[in-house]
N, C-alpha and C positions, 0 to 999 in steps of 0.2 A: 494465576494471571487469566483474565478474561478477554478473549478476542472476538470482536465483533466485525463481521465483513459488511461494511456498509455498501459497497459495490465490488464487483468481480470481472467487469468487462473491460475490453480494450477502449481505444479512444473514440471509436465509432458508436460504442454501445451494441447490445444484442436486444432486439433486431438493429441492424445498422439504420441510422436515421434516415437514410434516403434509399435504402437496399430492399429489393423485392426478390431475392433469391429463395429457394425453397426453405432453406433452415430459417430465414427471417420471417417468412409468412407463417412458418410453423410455430415460431416463437411468439408472434403477435396473437395466434389463434390459442395456444395453450396457456401463455402466461406463466405465472408461478415461477419456478426454478429456471424456466427458459429465459427470462428477462434478465439482463445484466446492465447495470449502470456502472460508471466509470469507477476504477478500482480505488479502494481506500479501506483502512481499517482503523478501528478504535480500540485501544487497550485499556482495559477496565473503564473507567468513566472520564480519565483526565489526559490521555495520550493520544493524539490523533496522528496517524501517517498519512499525509496528503489531504487536500482540501479542494476537490474537484467540483464540477458545475451542479453535481446533485447533492451536495452537502445538505443544504437547508432541507430539501424534501425528504431525505433519508432521515434526518433528524426527527421530523414530524412522524413519519411512517413507523419509525422503530421505538418512539418513545424516549429519544435521547435528549438530555439538556446539554447543549453545547456549550453553556455558560460554566460548566463543570471542567471543560477542557482547558488545561494550564499549559500544555506542551504540545507543539505542532512541528513535526518533522517533515519536510518536503523532499521527494526523492529527486525532482527535477522540475524544470519551469514549464513544461508542456501544459497545454490548457486543459487536459483532462486530468491533470494531477495537481493543478494549482489554479484557483479562481480567487485572486487576491482581493476581489470587490467585496468579498463577505466580511473583511476586516474592517470595513467602514461602518459596520452596524454593532460594534462591541462598545457597550457602556452608554453613558447619557441617557437620554429619553429613548434612543432605539433599544437599549438593553438594561432594564432596570434590575436591581437586586442581583447582580451577577454573582455567582458563586465564586469565580475566580476572576477579579477585576482587571488582572493583567495576563495576557498570553505571551509565552516565550516561544518564539519561532525560530526554527533551524533549517538551513538549507545550503545549497551551493551559492556561489556568488550572484548568479543570474536570478535565482529564486528569492533571494533575500533583497535584491535590487527592486524586483517587481513589487514584493510585499511593502518595503519601505516607501516606494513611490505612491502606493495607495494611501498611505497615510499622510504623505507630504501634500497630496491633492485635496485632502479633506479640509473642509472650512471648519471642522469642530476640533476644538483643542482636546476633548475627551478622547476622541479617536486616535489622536496623535500619541497619547500617553498609555493607551490601554494595550499596547503590543510593543514587544522588544524582540529584535532579531539578532542572530549570530551566524556568521558564516562559518560552514564546516567544509573541510577538505578530506579526502580519503585518509582513513586511519585515525581521524581526531576522535577523541573520546569526551564526552560531557556527562556531568552529572545533573540529570533533570529531576530534582526532587528526589524520590526514592529509587529512580531509574538510572541505570547506567547504560548509556546509548553510544555505540561506536558506529562511524560512517565507514562504509567499504565502497570499493570502486564498483560502478557498474560499467558494462560495455553497451552503451546505447547511443547517445548522441555526441559526436566529437566536437560539437560546438560549445559543449558546457560539461563540467565535471558532474555527471550524474551519479547518484548515491544509493546504496543499499543500507539497511540498518539492521544491527545486532542490538537487540533490547534485552536487558536483564533486570528483573525486579528485585525487591528487597528480600524475597524468599529464595533467591538464587535462580528462580525460573528464566530461562532464555529462549528467545525467538529470533528467527532470522528472517526478515523481510526482503525478498529480492525479486522485485518486478521490474519491468523495462530493462531488461539486460539479457545479453547473449550468455554464454557460458561462463562460469567464474574465473577470475584470473588466479594464477599460481600464487600471488601475494595473498588473495582472500583466503584460499586454502590454507596457507602457513599461518595466517592470523587465527583461523579457527581451530587450530591444532590446540588440543587440551581443553577446549570448551565442550560443555554438554548441552546440546540443543534439545529443547522439549518440542519444539515444532519449527519446520522449515517451509516457509511460503515462497512458491516459485512462480515466475512467469511463465504462463502457457498459452500464449497468444496464438501459437500456430495449432493447438490442439493436438490430434493424433496425425497430422499430416507428415508426409515424409520429408518435406522441405527442412533443409537445415538452416536455423536461424542465425544470424549475426548479431542483430541488436534486440532480438526477441528469442523466445525458445518455444518448445513444444515438449510433449510427454518424453520423447526420445532423449532430448537433452536434460530434461529433469531427471530421468531414470540414471544418467551418467553421473549427475551430482549426487544422487542418493547412494549410488554404489560406492562413490569415493568417499563420501562423509561416513558411512557406515563402516567402510575398511579402516579409515582414520579412527573409529571409535567416538566420533564427535556426536553420533546419535546411536540408539540402541533400538531393540525391537518395540519399545514403547513410544519411540520418537514418531511425531506425525508429519507426513509429507502432504503438503496441501497445494493444489494447483489453482492458480488465479490469473486474472487479466487475460481474459480468454475472448478471442475475436468471434464475429460471426462466421457462419459457413464453416464451422467446426464439428457439425453433427449433432449439437443439442446435448442436454445435461445427461440423460441416461445413457447414450452411447459413450460419451466421455468418461462418465463414471467407471462403466464397465472396463474401458481400455486402461483407465488409471489403476484401478483395483488390481489388474493383472501385474501391474509394477508395484504393488504395495503403497499406492498412493490414493489420495481422495481429491475430488473436485469441489471447491468453494462454490456457493450461490449466495446472492444477495440476501442478507439478513441472517446468514448463518453465524452461530455463536460456538466458540471453542473455549473449553476450560482445560488449561495445561498447568 
């Protein structure tokens, strides 16, 4: 399974769009791995988790053909994770010779409602038929082609049922994508019992700050999850723990990478590719 991190930042990006703190000024100066667009991943070539505002530009930057994406899983409806306007350009004269003429989108009730409204508002019939959506709730499992995907509960926004995703491919490789959440629920740990995760991708909005997150996490909360999953036997020494969804003002890539390494974890950066 190939995982491409199209974005690894929190909602404001790094540097923050209007911010002039020292970390943001340094990020603008150094560029490279200090720059973070809004978080999303691409699994292989055909499964996208979240479709935020940089989706178009990142596809150009990293040479990704979005017409190959057949499955879209949305964690929640916040604008840094879902920009449904892109759906209006699938097919017809907007998108010729599509590799996958139909996109199958999944998400909570609010996310599906936003995506469906975009199609309804289109004047083009080909846009209306180019995407189909299914509402998911916590612990729902769907078969998306060769992928088995389970939605798990996130602790994030009480106004909607935010979701995390457990993704298993046809070779039995499993990844757990858990961004925009506080610590995992007991029900989530119970569901993960007996699984073998090759990669765990965790929200690290707070970086290495001492703050305790409720709807987001930092390295300390990530370490709590890592310790528990290892104790359960859900991951072993080969399992990778990757921190993403990182906010500005957290000290920069090198600092965070060193702090994460001390916990046996690694920090993702925009454009990072993992093979698991």
